[in-house]
N, C-alpha and C positions, 0 to 999 in steps of 0.2 A: 504494500500500500504506500503511495507517495506521502511525503511529509507535507501535510496540508497547511502547516504553519508557513511553509515557503510558497505554496500555491495560492492559498486564500488570504494569508496574513491575519487570519482571525483566530485568536486563542482566547478562551474563557477560563477564568480561574474560579474555582468553586471550593467552598468549605462544606464538609458534611459531618454529621454527628453519629456516633455509635453509642446509643443509650442501651444500657442493660439494667434489668431489674433483679430483685433478690432471688428469682427463680431461674436466673441465667437466660432470660428471654431477651431478644433484641428487638427494638422498635424499627419497623419498616413502614414505608408510606407508598401508596399506589398513586401513580400519576394519573391525571385526567386525560381527556381527549386532546389531540393536537400534538405536533412535534414528532420527532423520530423515536421517542420513547413512550408514546401514548399507551396508557394502561399497564405499563411495566412497573415493577417495584424498585424502590431506591431507598437510600438512607437520607433522612431529612437534612436540609441545608440549602445553599443557594450561591448565587454569583457574588463575587467580591467586587465592591465598588472601588474606584481609583483612590489610592491613599489609605485604604482600610486594611487593617491586619486581618489575617485569616481567622483569628480567634474572634475579633469583634464582628466580623462578617457572620460567623456562626451564631453568635448571640443575637444579632439583629434579625437574621433570617428565621430563627426559631421563635422569636417574639412575633414577627409578622405572620408567619405561616402556620404556626402551631399554638400561638398565644401562651407560651410558657417561658419562664425565666430559667436560664441554665447556667451551669458552671462548666467551663471548658477545661478538660484535663489534657493528658499527654497525646502527642501525635501518634496515631496508630499506624498509618500508612499513607504514602503519597503515590499517586499513579497518574499517568498521562494516557489519553485515549484520543484517537482520531476518528471523529464521525465524518460523514461525507461533506457536511456543510461547515464544520469548524473542528478545532482541536480543543480539548479540555484538559486542564490540570486540576486534579482533585486532591485535597488534603482532608483526610479522615481523622477526626479527633474523638477520643473517648470523652464522654460528657455525662453530666448528671442533670436531671430536671430538679430545679430548686423550688419552683412554685408554679401554680397555674394548673388548668385542666386541659388536656389535649383537645384541640379543635381542628376541624378539617376545613381550613380556609382556602387551601390550594389543592390539596390531594383529594382523590375520590375515596380513599380508605386509609386507615392506619391499623397496624396490627402488631401485637407483641408475639414473637415467634421464638420457640426454643432454638437455641443456637445450632443444634444438630439438624434442624429441619429447614434452615435457610435455603439449602440447595433445591428444595421442592418448589421454590418461587422463581418466576421469571423476572430477573433484574435487568436494568439498563446495562448495556455492555460495559460501560466504564466502571460499574460497581462490582462486576463479577469476580475480580481478583480479591476484593475485600471479603466477599462471601467465603471464598476458599480459605483465606487466611484466618478468618474467624472460626471456621470448622477445624483447622489445624491447631489453633490455639486451644480449643476444647480438648482435642485428643492428647496434646502434650501436657495438659494440666492434670490428667488422670494419674 
């Protein structure tokens, strides 16, 4: 696949959260209609604004899209993915929900999924390596 950053010049930077609960379930969100990932699952987050840190981006996006206040933890994984229309750089952070009740302002569904069952869901292509790493993390923790 050609390097789209060279051909289109369009790169998007995204922060995403990996929320887990006391039952070791991970929060995933289903996208709505439209775009190249319509109705696929993803980790919550969004596009970074110019001059904004990845951590502050994640706080803002979770406030806007899920109506929750969060605490951003350690960087879990960074990945780059080339879609046909653009290239995306994603930084995935472990995070905790501090307050608020999850709302679906942008997504068509949210779901807490046991870590070992994440592979049963169809994720956006850019998120698939994170799903694999989360599954490996569980196996290595045993």
